[in-house]
C-alpha positions in Angstrom: 47.7 -19.5 17.6 44.6 -20.7 15.8 43.4 -18.7 13.2 39.4 -17.9 13.6 37.3 -18.6 10.8 35.6 -15.8 9.0 32.1 -16.0 8.6 30.6 -15.0 5.3 27.2 -14.0 3.9 26.1 -17.0 1.7 26.0 -16.0 -1.9 22.6 -17.6 -2.5 19.4 -17.2 -0.5 18.0 -14.4 1.6 19.7 -13.0 4.8 18.3 -10.2 6.7 16.5 -8.7 9.5 12.8 -8.8 10.9 11.0 -6.1 12.6 7.9 -5.4 14.1 8.2 -2.5 16.2 5.0 -0.9 18.1 2.7 1.7 17.3 4.1 3.9 14.8 7.7 3.1 15.5 10.1 1.7 12.8 13.9 1.0 13.3 15.8 3.1 14.0 13.5 4.8 16.6 15.1 8.3 16.9 15.3 10.8 14.1 13.5 13.8 13.2 11.4 12.3 10.4 10.1 9.1 9.1 12.0 9.6 5.7 15.5 10.2 7.8 14.8 7.1 9.9 14.0 5.2 6.7 17.3 6.4 5.0 19.2 5.2 8.0 17.8 1.8 8.2 18.3 1.1 4.4 21.7 2.3 4.8 22.4 0.1 7.8 20.9 -2.9 6.0 23.2 -2.4 3.0 26.2 -1.9 5.6 25.3 -5.1 7.1 25.1 -7.0 3.6 21.7 -7.9 4.7 19.3 -8.6 1.2 16.0 -9.0 3.1 14.0 -6.9 5.7 10.7 -8.1 7.3 8.5 -5.4 8.4 4.5 -4.9 8.9 2.2 -3.0 7.4 0.6 -1.6 10.3 -3.1 -1.6 9.4 -4.2 1.5 11.1 -1.7 3.7 9.7 -3.1 2.9 6.3 -6.9 2.7 7.1 -7.4 5.0 10.2 -11.2 4.2 10.5 -13.1 1.2 9.1 -15.7 2.8 6.8 -17.1 -0.1 4.8 -19.6 -2.2 6.3 -18.7 -5.8 5.5 -20.5 -8.6 6.9 -18.2 -11.5 5.8 -15.3 -11.9 3.4 -17.7 -12.8 0.3 -18.7 -9.3 0.6 -15.3 -8.1 -0.6 -15.4 -7.2 -4.3 -12.9 -6.5 -6.9 -14.0 -3.0 -7.1 -13.5 -2.5 -3.3 -10.0 -4.2 -3.6 -9.1 -1.8 -6.7 -10.3 1.2 -4.7 -8.7 0.3 -1.5 -5.3 -0.5 -3.2 -5.4 2.9 -5.1 -6.1 5.1 -1.9 -9.7 5.7 -2.1 -12.0 6.4 1.2 -9.1 8.0 2.7 -6.6 5.1 2.5 -3.1 6.1 2.8 -0.4 4.1 1.6 2.6 6.8 1.7 4.6 5.5 4.2 4.4 2.0 2.8 5.2 3.3 -0.6 8.2 5.1 0.7 9.4 2.1 2.8 9.2 -0.6 0.1 10.4 1.5 -2.9 13.4 2.5 -0.7 14.2 -1.2 0.2 13.9 -2.4 -3.4 16.0 0.4 -4.7 18.5 -0.6 -2.6 18.4 -4.2 -3.4 16.8 -5.1 -0.3 13.9 -8.0 -0.8 10.9 -6.7 1.5 9.2 -9.7 3.3 5.8 -8.1 4.3 3.5 -8.9 7.1 0.1 -7.9 6.6 -3.1 -8.1 8.9 -1.2 -8.4 12.1 -3.7 -8.4 14.7 -2.1 -6.6 17.6 -4.7 -4.3 19.0 -2.8 -1.3 18.4 -2.2 -1.9 14.7 -5.9 -2.4 14.1 -8.1 0.4 12.7 -11.0 1.9 14.7 -14.7 1.3 13.8 -18.1 3.0 14.7 -20.7 0.6 15.8 -23.7 2.5 16.5 -22.4 5.7 18.7 -19.3 3.5 20.1 -15.9 3.8 18.6 -13.1 1.2 19.4 -10.6 -0.9 17.7 -12.0 -3.1 15.1 -11.1 -6.4 16.9 -13.6 -9.4 16.4 -15.4 -8.8 19.8 -16.4 -5.3 18.6 -17.3 -5.7 15.1 -18.0 -9.5 14.9 -15.8 -12.2 13.9 -16.9 -12.4 10.1 -16.8 -8.6 9.9 -13.2 -8.7 11.2 -12.2 -11.4 8.8 -13.9 -9.5 5.8 -11.9 -6.1 6.7 -8.5 -8.1 7.0 -9.2 -9.8 3.8 -9.9 -6.5 2.0 -6.7 -4.9 3.2 -4.7 -7.9 2.5 -5.8 -8.3 -0.9 -5.5 -4.5 -1.6 -1.8 -4.8 -0.2 -0.8 -7.5 -2.2 -2.1 -5.7 -5.1 -0.6 -2.4 -4.7 2.9 -3.9 -4.2 2.6 -7.0 -6.3 5.3 -5.8 -8.6 8.0 -5.2 -5.7 7.1 -7.6 -2.9 7.2 -11.3 -3.6 7.0 -12.6 -0.1 3.8 -12.1 2.0 3.1 -13.3 5.6 -0.3 -13.0 7.1 -0.2 -12.1 10.6 2.9 -12.2 12.8 3.6 -15.5 14.2 0.1 -16.8 13.6 0.8 -20.1 15.5 1.0 -18.2 18.8 -1.1 -15.0 18.0 -2.6 -14.9 21.6 -4.0 -11.3 21.1 -6.1 -12.8 18.2 -6.9 -16.2 19.7 -8.3 -14.6 22.8 -10.9 -12.8 20.7 -11.6 -15.5 17.8 -9.3 -18.0 16.2 -8.6 -17.3 12.6 -10.1 -19.9 10.3 -8.4 -21.8 7.6 -10.2 -20.5 4.9 -9.1 -16.9 5.7 -5.4 -18.0 5.7 -6.0 -19.6 2.7 -7.6 -16.7 0.9 -5.0 -14.4 2.1 -2.1 -16.6 1.0 -3.4 -17.4 -2.5 -1.8 -14.5 -3.9 -2.2 -15.4 -7.6 -6.0 -15.7 -7.2 -6.4 -12.5 -5.2 -4.6 -10.3 -7.5 
């Protein structure tokens, strides 16, 4: 009888899970409260031996309605980034504070995805008397990029002491829902990924 080799988690590097989820869902999808689901998630990650987890920050959970009228990324100021990261204008980081702090406390490295452009994750915006998701076709390409840029910089600033890996968009190379309305220009990706310059 041949003895099976037992697989072991590598001693170095990151090993973990990725999760995107839809709308307001986070694994595990059942539970009475977000706190209970988060506790179960962290427990499952620890039990599996994982040391990393890659969730998304669902933009609309942080900023329900786009309030600032930005024309382009150059309109984003340091004051705006500071206020947004601090929770001004009704910005709500509570769910992500709990998630990130819970993961880090358990020794799990968060690898956060930010500004994912799935239409169900994008906040709403008012244009005249119309209200709809703040996609490029509705608020304009440059305005969309400005808001994504502000949101990304604020998230990095708020969590930079606990999150060391950031990803702009989910599967940007195949982001059909974004490419259908407006391709991301390279300069936005460079700005959003230049963490040291942003914070």
